[in-house]
C-alpha positions in Angstrom: -15.1 -21.9 -3.7 -14.4 -23.9 -6.9 -14.0 -21.3 -9.6 -14.1 -24.1 -12.2 -17.8 -24.5 -11.4 -18.7 -20.8 -11.7 -20.9 -19.9 -14.7 -19.8 -17.1 -17.0 -22.0 -14.1 -16.2 -24.3 -13.1 -19.0 -23.7 -9.4 -18.3 -20.7 -7.5 -16.9 -20.6 -7.4 -13.1 -22.4 -4.5 -11.5 -19.9 -2.4 -9.4 -20.5 0.2 -6.7 -18.0 2.4 -5.1 -17.8 3.3 -1.4 -15.7 6.4 -1.0 -14.9 8.5 -4.1 -12.6 11.1 -2.6 -9.0 10.8 -1.6 -7.6 7.5 -3.0 -11.2 6.7 -3.9 -10.8 9.0 -6.9 -8.3 6.5 -8.4 -10.8 3.7 -8.0 -13.5 6.0 -9.6 -11.3 6.8 -12.6 -10.3 3.1 -13.1 -13.9 1.9 -12.8 -15.0 4.5 -15.4 -12.3 3.3 -17.7 -13.2 -0.4 -17.3 -16.8 0.4 -17.7 -15.9 2.0 -21.0 -14.1 -1.2 -22.0 -17.2 -3.3 -21.2 -15.5 -5.3 -18.4 -17.9 -4.1 -15.8 -20.8 -1.7 -15.2 -20.3 1.1 -12.8 -23.8 1.6 -11.4 -23.7 3.7 -8.2 -21.6 5.1 -5.3 -21.8 5.9 -1.6 -20.1 8.7 0.1 -20.9 11.1 3.0 -18.7 13.9 1.8 -20.7 17.0 0.6 -18.5 17.3 -2.5 -18.9 13.6 -3.5 -21.5 14.3 -6.2 -19.2 17.0 -7.8 -16.3 14.6 -7.8 -18.4 11.9 -9.6 -19.8 14.3 -12.1 -16.4 15.6 -13.0 -14.9 12.1 -13.6 -17.9 10.0 -14.8 -19.3 10.6 -18.3 -22.8 9.3 -17.3 -25.1 10.1 -14.3 -24.4 7.9 -11.3 -26.8 7.5 -8.4 -25.3 8.5 -5.1 -26.1 7.1 -1.6 -25.4 8.5 1.8 -24.6 5.1 3.3 -23.1 1.9 2.2 -26.0 -0.1 3.6 -28.4 1.7 1.2 -26.1 1.2 -1.7 -26.1 -2.6 -1.0 -29.8 -2.7 -0.4 -30.9 -0.9 -3.5 -28.4 -1.7 -6.3 -28.0 -5.5 -6.5 -24.2 -5.2 -6.8 -21.8 -7.9 -7.8 -18.7 -6.0 -6.6 -18.1 -3.3 -4.0 -14.9 -1.2 -4.1 -14.0 0.1 -0.7 -11.9 3.2 -0.7 -13.0 4.1 2.8 -11.2 4.8 6.1 -9.3 1.9 7.7 -11.5 1.6 10.8 -14.6 0.9 8.5 -13.1 -1.9 6.4 -14.0 -4.9 8.6 -17.6 -3.8 9.0 -18.1 -3.0 5.4 -16.6 -6.2 4.2 -19.0 -8.0 6.5 -22.0 -6.0 5.1 -20.9 -6.8 1.5 -20.6 -10.5 2.2 -24.0 -10.6 3.8 -25.4 -9.3 0.5 -23.3 -11.9 -1.4 -21.3 -9.1 -2.9 -17.6 -9.5 -3.7 -15.1 -6.9 -2.5 -12.0 -4.9 -3.6 -10.7 -3.3 -0.4 -7.9 -0.8 0.0 -4.9 -1.8 2.1 -4.7 -2.6 4.9 -7.8 -4.8 4.7 -8.2 -5.0 8.5 -5.8 -4.4 11.4 -6.6 -7.1 13.9 -6.1 -10.8 13.3 -9.5 -11.7 14.8 -11.2 -9.5 12.3 -9.3 -11.2 9.4 -10.0 -14.7 10.7 -13.7 -13.8 11.2 -14.0 -12.5 7.7 -12.3 -15.5 6.2 -14.8 -17.7 8.1 -17.7 -15.5 6.9 -16.5 -15.9 3.3 -16.7 -19.7 3.5 -19.8 -21.1 1.8 -20.5 -17.9 0.0 -20.0 -17.2 -3.7 -17.9 -14.1 -3.0 -14.3 -13.1 -3.2 -12.3 -10.4 -1.4 -9.3 -8.8 -3.1 -6.9 -6.5 -1.2 -5.3 -3.5 -2.7 -1.7 -4.7 -2.5 -1.1 -4.3 -6.2 2.7 -4.1 -5.8 2.7 -7.5 -4.3 1.9 -8.9 -7.8 4.2 -6.6 -9.7 7.0 -8.1 -11.9 9.8 -6.6 -9.8 8.5 -8.2 -6.6 8.0 -11.5 -8.2 11.5 -11.3 -9.6 13.0 -10.5 -6.2 11.2 -13.4 -4.6 12.4 -15.8 -7.3 16.0 -14.6 -6.9 15.9 -15.1 -3.2 14.3 -18.5 -3.3 16.5 -19.8 -6.2 19.7 -19.6 -4.1 21.5 -17.6 -6.7 22.2 -14.9 -4.1 23.5 -17.4 -1.7 22.1 -18.1 1.7 19.5 -15.5 2.7 20.9 -13.4 5.6 18.3 -10.7 5.7 15.2 -9.4 4.0 15.2 -5.7 4.5 12.9 -2.7 4.2 14.1 0.9 4.0 11.9 3.9 3.7 12.3 7.6 4.4 9.5 9.8 3.4 8.4 13.3 4.5 4.9 14.2 5.6 3.7 17.6 6.7 1.1 18.4 9.4 -1.5 18.4 6.6 -1.1 14.6 6.3 -2.4 14.1 9.8 -5.0 16.9 9.5 -6.7 15.4 6.5 -9.0 13.1 8.5 -9.8 12.5 12.2 -8.5 9.0 12.1 -5.0 9.8 10.7 -2.3 8.9 13.1 -4.8 7.2 15.5 -4.5 3.9 17.2 -8.3 3.7 17.9 -11.0 5.8 16.4 -14.6 5.7 17.8 -14.0 2.4 19.4 -12.5 0.7 16.4 -8.8 -0.1 15.9 -6.9 1.9 13.3 -3.2 1.4 14.2 -2.4 4.1 11.7 1.4 4.0 11.7 4.2 3.7 9.3 3.9 0.0 8.3 0.2 -0.2 8.7 -0.5 2.4 6.0 2.2 4.4 4.1 4.7 1.6 4.1 2.2 -1.2 4.1 3.2 -2.3 0.6 6.8 -2.7 1.7 5.8 -5.0 4.6 3.5 -7.1 2.5 6.2 -7.3 -0.3 8.9 -8.4 2.2 6.6 -11.2 3.6 6.0 -12.4 0.1 9.7 -12.3 -0.8 10.5 -14.3 2.4 7.8 -16.8 1.7 8.1 -20.2 0.1 6.5 -19.1 -3.1 4.4 -16.2 -4.6 1.2 -17.6 -3.1 2.5 -18.3 0.4 3.9 -15.3 2.2 6.1 -15.9 5.2 4.3 -16.2 8.6 5.8 -14.2 11.4 6.9 -16.2 14.4 8.3 -13.4 16.6 8.2 -9.6 16.3 10.4 -7.1 18.0 9.5 -3.5 17.4 10.5 0.0 18.4 7.8 2.6 17.5 8.3 6.3 17.9 6.4 9.5 17.2 7.8 13.0 16.7 4.4 14.7 16.5 1.4 14.8 18.9 -0.3 11.8 17.4 -1.0 8.3 18.8 0.5 6.2 16.1 4.1 6.0 15.0 5.9 8.1 12.4 9.2 6.3 12.8 9.8 2.6 13.3 12.3 -0.2 13.3 11.0 -3.8 13.4 12.6 -7.2 13.4 10.4 -10.1 12.3 11.6 -13.7 12.4 9.5 -15.9 10.2 8.5 -19.5 10.9 11.2 -20.5 8.5 13.8 -18.6 10.5 14.3 -15.8 8.0 14.9 -12.3 9.5 12.9 -9.4 8.1 14.0 -6.0 9.3 12.2 -2.7 8.5 13.5 0.8 9.2 11.1 3.5 8.1 10.1 7.1 8.9 7.8 9.8 7.8 10.0 12.6 9.3 13.0 12.2 7.1 15.3 15.0 6.0 15.1 13.7 2.4 12.5 11.8 0.4 13.7 8.6 -1.2 12.0 5.7 -3.1 11.2 2.9 -0.6 12.8 -0.5 -1.3 12.7 -4.1 -0.3 15.9 -6.2 -0.6 17.2 -9.7 -0.2 20.7 -9.8 1.3 22.4 -13.1 0.5 25.8 -14.4 1.3 26.9 -13.9 -2.3 25.0 -10.8 -3.4 22.1 -8.5 -2.7 19.0 -7.8 -4.9 16.9 -4.7 -4.3 13.5 -3.9 -5.6 12.3 -0.3 -5.8 8.7 -1.4 -5.9 7.1 2.0 -6.6 9.4 2.4 -9.7 9.5 -1.2 -10.9 13.3 -1.2 -10.7 15.6 -4.1 -9.7 19.3 -3.7 -8.8 22.0 -6.3 -8.0 24.9 -5.5 -5.8 27.7 -6.0 -6.8 26.5 -4.8 -10.3 28.9 -7.3 -12.0 27.5 -10.3 -10.1 26.8 -12.9 -12.7 23.2 -14.1 -13.2 22.5 -17.0 -15.5 19.2 -15.4 -16.5 18.4 -11.7 -16.1 15.1 -11.4 -14.2 12.1 -10.1 -16.3 10.8 -7.0 -14.5 9.0 -5.5 -17.5 5.3 -4.6 -17.2 3.2 -2.8 -14.6 1.5 -3.9 -11.4 -1.8 -5.6 -12.3 -5.2 -4.0 -12.3 -6.9 -5.5 -9.3 -10.4 -4.3 -10.1 -10.2 -5.8 -13.6 -9.0 -9.1 -12.0 -12.0 -9.2 -9.6 -14.4 -8.5 -12.4 -12.9 -11.4 -14.5 -13.1 -13.8 -11.5 -16.7 -12.8 -10.8 -17.6 -13.2 -14.5 -15.9 -16.6 -14.5 -13.3 -15.8 -17.1 -10.4 -16.0 -14.7 -9.9 -18.5 -12.0 -7.1 -16.8 -10.1 -7.7 -13.9 -7.7 -4.4 -12.0 -7.4 -4.4 -10.8 -3.8 -7.1 -12.7 -1.8 -7.8 -11.8 1.8 -6.1 -15.0 3.1 -2.8 -13.8 1.6 -2.8 -11.0 4.2 -2.9 -13.0 7.4 0.8 -12.8 8.0 0.8 -9.1 7.3 -1.9 -8.5 10.0 -0.1 -10.8 12.4 3.0 -8.7 11.9 1.1 -5.5 12.7 -0.4 -6.9 15.8 3.0 -8.3 17.0 4.6 -4.9 16.5 2.3 -3.2 18.9 2.3 -6.1 21.3 6.1 -5.8 21.4 6.4 -2.0 21.5 3.2 -0.9 23.2 2.2 2.7 22.5 4.6 4.5 20.3 7.1 6.5 22.4 7.4 10.3 22.0 10.7 11.6 20.8 12.0 14.7 22.6 11.8 17.9 20.5 15.5 18.4 21.2 16.2 15.6 18.6 13.9 17.2 15.9 13.9 20.2 13.7 10.8 22.1 12.4 10.5 24.0 9.2 7.8 25.8 7.3 7.2 25.8 3.6 4.3 27.2 1.6 2.3 27.5 4.8 2.9 23.9 5.9 4.9 22.7 8.9 7.3 19.8 8.5 9.1 17.9 11.3 12.5 16.2 10.8 14.1 13.8 13.1 17.8 14.8 13.1 20.0 12.1 11.5 17.2 9.7 10.8 18.1 9.3 7.1 21.5 7.8 7.8 20.0 5.8 10.7 17.4 4.2 8.5 20.0 3.1 6.0 22.3 1.7 8.7 19.6 -0.3 10.4 18.1 -1.7 7.2 21.5 -2.9 6.0 22.7 -4.3 9.3 19.5 -5.6 10.7 19.7 -3.6 13.8 16.9 -1.8 15.7 17.3 1.9 16.5 18.3 1.3 20.1 20.9 -1.3 19.0 22.4 1.3 16.6 22.8 3.8 19.5 20.1 6.3 18.7 19.9 8.6 21.7 16.1 8.8 21.7 15.6 5.0 21.3 14.7 2.4 23.9 15.0 -1.3 23.7 12.0 -3.6 23.7 11.3 -7.4 23.9 10.5 -9.7 21.1 6.8 -11.0 21.1 5.9 -14.5 20.2 3.0 -15.0 17.9 2.6 -18.7 18.6 -1.1 -19.5 19.0 -1.9 -15.8 18.8 -5.5 -15.0 17.8 -6.7 -11.8 19.5 -5.4 -8.2 19.5 -7.0 -6.0 22.1 -4.7 -3.2 23.1 -5.3 0.5 23.4 -9.1 0.6 23.4 -9.2 1.4 27.1 
């Protein structure tokens, strides 16, 4: 689509929300704010939850029609933009439905979880006057842009490793909140709800961008070797170490867990032969190691992550030509997810003898003993858990993504 040829809309784009609970409440609040500023018109919502109307009434200053299905919302409201804050397994189908009505989309991360769905949607978008923005707002934050520029400039020396480290804590309630949480497949649809698909998805997307040739061309995974583990009775992984080799030969290593002993801010870093730069992307903080390492120009990390809905509205109106996180930007991310499971297979259970349970305020928490130090070690050295000697870890084989185009595991 040639945005130079798009006419400026006479009226603000009409926006409908699909999903107003959970993270959808953030989209609702933001849409209400942007409506008040005149950038868009929030006209309706769709949600099957019994308390959806109450949520909308509490957050929206004017009455908003509600629908029990996304199809009815699309059929009745002549939308320009649909915001999808819906479960992962519904994303692909709902983007398809929006495109069929010539409606642009803002979809939460991950947009889809199989490469064939992503490729099909990219093809469906061709020839239509629609855009699809993905909710990777951190990918366009000043701190991630600065980290990528430092790595590509050569000021850190030759890139030895792009690393991801994350240790978070999640109680049983995290997995009880919805029937697809922690699932690989839900009602015949792929979910792949694991560490890097969902809670640490921003970290993986950020690492691919940092390892890419510029801000608009993330790295493409060539091979993936993954070790995926679960400390709970779920299908997906809650602890993972993954080594990706990009088509440019840059290694990306992720070490992440949701059963940590301590909760720490996740980070993405570039380890060069001269120095290491680390972005704490949820805080917008950049650190250089060693601290006294001379930089000719200090990176500008001021400002916040951009407002993706405002950006979509501007593009649809024709007042902005640049969509910040288009669907095409996410192909390497989805390839990496598929390669992880092709390499590791089903996440392997960790014996309870390696874990500790605790209760707090009526909630049960599981901790994988020693995992915090292990995460830090593997992220810094580029090792997988089995290579670092974890007693519960088993080695896997790297999987090549050359000519890869279909993910079809687990549904049987």
